[in-house]
N, C-alpha and C positions, 0 to 999 in steps of 0.2 A: 491318529487315534494309540500311537506306540506308546506304551507304558499303562494305558487304561485300565488294563486288567491285570487281577493279580496272578492267574493262570499263566501257566508257562505256553510261549506259541509252540505248537508241534507240526509236523508235516504234514499237508494236506493231500486230498485226491480232487477229483471232480474239476479237470482245468484242463487244457489243452494250449498248445502254442498257436498264435496268430501272425500275419503279414506283420513285417514293422519291428518284430523281436517283443512283441508282447506275449503276455499268458493271459488267457480268456477263462474265465470262473464259467462252470457248466451246470451248477448245483442250482441256481435259482433263474428265473426270465430275465432278470436283470443283466445278466451276463457280462457281468463288469470286465473291461477290457485294463489288465494293470501292468502298469509299468515298475520298474523295479523301486521298492518302497511305497508303492500305494496300497491303502486299504478299499476294501471293495464296500460297496453301500450298505450292507448288512453291518460293518464295522468290526466283524468277527474274525474276518479273513483275508488276508495281506499276502502280498509277494515280496520274495527276498531272494534276490538274484533269480535263478533259474527254475524255482518252485514258490508255491503257493502254502503259507502256514495258515493254522486256525488255531482259537483257544478254546474250541468248542470241546475238546476230550476231556475237559473239568466241567465240574458241576457245583452251583451254588446252594443247592438243596438235595438231600439224602433222606426220605420217610419214606415211611408207609401211609399209603392212604387206599380208600377203597376205589374201586374199577368205577363206581358210581359216579365220582366226583370229577370223571374226564369231560362230559359226563359218557359213560359207555353203559347204555340198559340192557342191551341184548347180545352182550359178551361177557360169559361165565360170573353170572350175579353174584355179588357178595366177594368176589375176589380180592384180595390185597394186593397192592401195586408197589414194589420199590420204586419210587419216583425221584427221577433226577431231573436238573434244570441247568443245562448248559446256557451261558450268558448269550444276549443277543435275539433280535428279532428283525427279519427282511420288511416288515410295516412298521409306521410310526402310529398306531391308534391313539387317539388324544383322549379316550374314555379307558385304557390299559390299567385295569385292578393289578398286575403285576408289572409296573412301566419300571420299577427298580432294577428289574432281571433284565427285560426285555429290551428296554432303551440306554442300558447302560454304553458307553462309547459314542452313543450319538446326543444325548440330553445331559450337560453337565449339572444338573440339577436332580441327577436321578442315579445317586451312587450305589451299587448293588454290594450286595455280601460279597465276600472276598472267594474265588472261585478255586476248588481243589481238585488236583488231577485224580482221575478215576482209575481203578483196576477192573476192567472187563468180568477178567475169569473168577474175581473175587464176588462182585456184584451178581453175576449168574449164580456162583453158589450159594451165596447168602439166601439168594429170592428161593432157590430150590429147597433147602433148609426150611424156610416158612412157609413153603405151599405157597410163593406168592410170583407174580408175574414181575417184569420190567415196564416202567413207563418213562417217557420224557414228556416234559409237560410245564406250564407256568411261562416258559421263554417258548422260543419258536425251534423245535427239534428237528427240523429238515435241516437248520446249519450246522446242524451235529450230525451229518451224514456218516463220517467217518465213523464215529462213535456207536451208532446205530449200529452198522454193518459187525463191529468188534464184539459189542453185547450177542446180537443175534447168533453169530458164530459160536459163541462160547454157551448161550443160552438154550438154542434149540437142542443140542444131544440131550439136556438135562429135563426137556418137556416143559421149560420156561418161555413163556409168550412175550413177545417183546410190542407194546402199543405206544400211540403216540397221540396228542391232542395238538393239530396243526394248524396254522392258515393255509396249507395247501400249496404255497406259491412254489412251485418245483418246476425244471425241465422234464419235457417227457423223458430222457434218457435216463434224470435222475430216477424217476421214478419207478423205469424199467430196471434198475439195480436196486432198489430199496425196496421194492414190493416184496419179494421173496424174503424178506428179514422181518416183516411186520405181520402180525395176527390182526391187529386192529387197529382203525386211526377215525377219529371224530374231528371233522375238517368245519372251522367256521365260513360260512357264507353268509359275510357282513351287509349286503348291499346287491341291488337286481339289475343295476346298471353301470356302465363303465364310470360314468361321472361321479355318480354318487360313491363308487367304490374309491377311484382315486382320490376323493377329496378325503374321505375318512382316513386311509390306509397308505397313501404314496406311490400305489401299486396298481396296476391292471386287474380286472376281474377274470377275465377271459382263461387266464393260467390256471386259476383255481378252479375253475369247471372242469377243464381238461384232466387237472388230476384226479378230481373226484371220480369222472369217467374209467380212466386209466386204471386207478384202484380197484375199484368194481371189477373192470374186466379181466383183472389179474386174481382176482380172487380175495382178496384182504376186505375182511369185515368193516364196515364203511357206515358210520353215523354223521350226521349233520347238525349244527348248532347254529342258530341267529340270534346275535343279541341284538336286543329292541332297542336301538342306537336313536335317540332324538334328531331328526331332521335327516337321519338317512334311512334306517330300517324300520322303523315303527308306522309308518304309514300303509294302509290297506292296501295299496297300489303295489308296494315294493313287496309286502308280506305274501301277496297271491301271486307273483311273480317267482318268487324263490320256493314257494312252497310247489309252484307247477314245476320248475325244475329238478328239486327233492323227489319227485312222484317218476318224473322222467328218468330218473335213477332207478326207481323200482318202488311199487306204492308199499312196499315192507321197509322201505329206508326209515329209520327211526329219524325222527325230526326234533331237535331240541331247542325250545324257545328260551333264551335267558333274560332274566328280568334286568335291566341296566340299572348299574350302582353309580350314583355321583361320586367321580375320583379325577386324578391328576389333572387335565387341562379342562374336563369338564364337569369338575365338582359344584358348579352352581346349578347344573339342571336337577330335574326332580326322578326319582325312582320310577320306573314304569309302573302306572296303575294296574289293580288288578284287572278292571274292565279291557284294558287293552289287549293284556295276555290270553283273556278268555276270547276276545274277539280273535286273536293270531290262532287262536288252537282252530276255532270254527273255520277259517281261512285254509288251514291244512287239512280239514275233514273234507272241506268242501272240494281240494285239488285232489282228492283220492286217496291221501296219506292214511293207513290204518294205525301208525303209532305216533302220537303227537305228545310230547313232554313238555310239563313246565315243573324245574325243581322246586323252585320256591314260590310263595304267593299264592299260590291255589291249592296249597295243603296236600296229604297224602293223595289223591284223585288225581293229582298233576303229574305223580310219580308212578303211578300203576299202570301195570299192563293186562290189557285187558285181551282175551281171547277175539279177534273179529270174527268168530264163527257163531258164538253163542253168548259172547258179552262177559263170560265169566273173567273173575279176577285172577290171573294166572300167575304173574308176579307182583307184590308189592314191596315197597321200600319206605323206610324211617328216611326223615331227613340224616343224610352221612351216617345214619345206623344201619338197625336189623333188616336186611332183605329174606323175603318170604317166598320161594321159588317152588310154585305147585307143579311146573311143568313135570310131564313124564317123558323123559327121551325127547324133548323139544315139543309135545304136544300137550294140549289142552286134557287137564284131566275130567273136565266133563264132557266135552263133544268128541275128544280124540283128533280135533285140526290141529295142524304142524303151524306151529309160529317161526317166522322166519329169526335166525340170531345164531349164535354160537354160545349154545347153553354148556355144553360140555368142553371136549377136546377138538371137534368138527364143526363145520359151520351147519346149520339145516337150512335147506330152502324147501317151503311148502311146493308140493306138485302145481304145475301149471295151471290148472284147472282153478285153485285155490289165489294165484296172483294176480287172475284177470279180474 
């Protein structure tokens, strides 16, 4: 992939020497062993001499977007995020709506916008001045682990949160290092079993599920998304099993059901019908999930947070627009029940009696 990115190759972290003179990347579960000149499976990390380089200290995007776009519904409603998109992805999903960013370096037919270098200190100050957070999204943020750590080091003293929209494909040791830098993460669970997940993404499922458990254990606010991909995750059996896993993380974990949009190599498939999305919501409720969302296709009700105690509307959301947060310090304005989330500067967890 040499020369494929316009961004500059810069020193990376997350690798170790192995027998035979190789260097092994420890960032994602592929754990690529790199000889001099080799590029990893992600196509954005490569070996040069006795070090590993990355192009993910650059971004192809820099703009403000609401936190609800990630989607994160229980983290600082209405917060604007200064969003970056370093190039590359560890997956090769045929339905990717952002394939021009994620597949650059892997697919010659997917040219991306030129990547430009970042200034973490300037980005953190800009976000703070705008009362915003920082986000890595659209491509795979975990491949920009070094940039994430640099952003967090600059942003935390200013009270600026750093969030990800991620595929969750990380090694446990990478999660350990990165979790303290992250305020919230939305992770895609794209299938319920290994065969379907590998067919769709080219990668195993188990590390994604492990990452979600580890992030949760380390105090990162976690939400889960599932795209209803035809032939993979749109069946009752797959959705029910995914919902059961999400409920295992905690019944208060928000689950976002994403409508499939025909694009990339799956442009001849139909969009997800609204009735299929309604059925998926019902399966989530049956699994015991308190918060199941559909951003589009089911109207405002699909985006509304209801109090699990009395059913009152707690947070309403227009499509990528106005957010009305009626909670009072994380509690329902009608009955006083506490709703799980990071509604302000801290995470609210309901008492144990409410979580069962």
